[in-house]
C-alpha positions, -999 to +999 in steps of 0.1 A: -358-392-360-395-385-362-401-396-327-375-372-315-390-343-336-425-352-322-411-350-286-396-316-292-429-304-308-450-315-279-425-300-254-427-268-273-465-266-276-466-273-237-442-243-232-463-222-255-496-231-238-482-226-203-465-191-210-490-175-231-516-167-204-489-153-181-475-132-207-509-118-218-517-109-181-483-090-177-490-071-209-524-062-196-511-050-164-485-029-178-511-009-197-531-002-167-531+032-150-541+028-113-548+058-092-517+074-074-525+057-039-534+024-055-502+024-075-481+026-042-499+003-021-507-033-026-539-035-004-554-006-024-542-019-057-561-051-051-592-032-041-590-011-072-586-042-093-616-061-077-640-032-073-630+000-088-663+017-075-657+008-039-620+021-043-634+053-057-659+057-028-634+052-001-602+067-015-613+090-044-612+122-025-578+114-010-565+106-046-578+141-058-560+158-027-528+139-035-529+149-072-536+186-062-505+186-036-484+171-064-493+196-090-487+225-065-454+209-055-444+208-092-455+244-097-436+258-067-404+246-083-390+240-048-351+243-048-329+214-037 
């Protein structure tokens, strides 16, 4: 009986060690708040994750314009 218990323990530990890093990365990504353009484009998201300063230099102004347009759109209260 102890050999069977030991096998279950080893399998359980392997599962825990395999899924812990994946779960922690998923939790970190859920807490991220990417810029609006990076949130909708995989290429821009990868650039933002790897080098946020380069992303800001290339797309920062476009993000500001996008946010301004969205705020004006929300303020106008366009009817459906």
